[in-house]
C-alpha positions as CSV (number, residue, x, y, z in Angstrom):
1,M,19.9,-13.2,30.7
2,V,20.9,-10.5,28.3
3,K,18.8,-9.9,25.2
4,A,20.5,-9.4,21.9
5,K,20.1,-5.9,20.5
6,R,17.5,-5.6,17.7
7,N,18.8,-4.6,14.3
8,Y,15.9,-2.4,13.1
9,R,17.6,-1.6,9.8
10,K,17.8,-5.3,8.9
11,E,14.2,-5.9,10.0
12,Y,13.0,-3.0,7.8
13,D,15.0,-4.1,4.8
14,E,13.7,-7.7,5.1
15,Y,10.0,-6.5,5.5
16,Q,9.8,-3.5,3.2
17,G,12.9,-3.5,1.3
18,T,12.4,-5.8,-1.7
19,P,12.3,-4.0,-5.1
20,E,8.7,-5.3,-5.8
21,Q,7.5,-3.9,-2.5
22,K,9.1,-0.5,-3.1
23,K,7.6,-0.4,-6.6
24,N,4.1,-1.2,-5.3
25,R,4.4,1.4,-2.5
26,A,5.3,4.0,-5.2
27,K,2.2,2.9,-7.2
28,R,-0.1,3.3,-4.1
29,N,1.3,6.7,-3.3
30,A,0.8,7.8,-7.0
31,A,-2.8,6.5,-6.8
32,R,-3.4,8.5,-3.7
33,A,-2.1,11.7,-5.4
34,K,-4.2,11.0,-8.5
35,L,-7.3,11.0,-6.4
36,R,-6.0,14.0,-4.4
37,L,-6.3,12.3,-1.1
38,K,-4.4,13.6,2.0
39,K,-2.7,11.7,4.7
40,G,-4.6,11.1,7.8
41,D,-8.1,11.7,6.3
42,G,-9.3,8.1,6.8
43,I,-9.8,7.7,3.0
44,E,-7.7,5.4,0.9
45,A,-7.3,4.8,-2.9
46,D,-8.8,1.4,-3.6
47,H,-7.7,-0.4,-6.7
48,K,-10.8,-2.2,-8.1
49,V,-8.4,-4.8,-9.6
50,P,-5.5,-5.1,-7.1
51,L,-2.0,-4.3,-8.2
52,S,-1.0,-7.8,-7.0
53,K,-3.5,-9.2,-9.5
54,G,-2.3,-7.1,-12.5
55,G,-4.4,-4.1,-11.9
56,S,-3.3,-0.7,-13.1
57,N,-3.1,2.8,-11.6
58,T,-5.6,4.3,-14.2
59,K,-8.4,6.5,-13.0
60,R,-10.8,3.7,-14.2
61,N,-9.3,1.3,-11.7
62,L,-9.3,3.6,-8.7
63,R,-11.9,4.8,-6.3
64,A,-11.8,6.5,-2.9
65,V,-13.1,4.4,0.0
66,K,-12.9,4.5,3.8
67,R,-9.8,2.8,5.2
68,S,-11.8,0.1,7.0
69,T,-13.6,-0.9,3.7
70,N,-10.4,-1.1,1.8
71,R,-8.7,-3.2,4.5
72,K,-11.6,-5.7,4.6
73,K,-11.4,-6.1,0.9
74,G,-7.7,-7.0,0.7
75,A,-6.6,-8.4,-2.7
76,K,-9.7,-10.5,-3.4
77,K,-10.6,-9.9,-7.0
């Protein structure tokens, strides 16, 4: 039995390639820069009101938290 070759480009485009996902990723990166956080430091930019719920990227809506805390929170508010 021969497995079909995976199309990684197609998988990436379907998973991360929608315009909304790209826009939100850019916003998350901007929030990280605004708080002057570095990659790999275990700290993330947390949006008090999530972007998916209409939150903004203003300093008022951001805080620096540990990665595990931010992942547990999800998009709850």
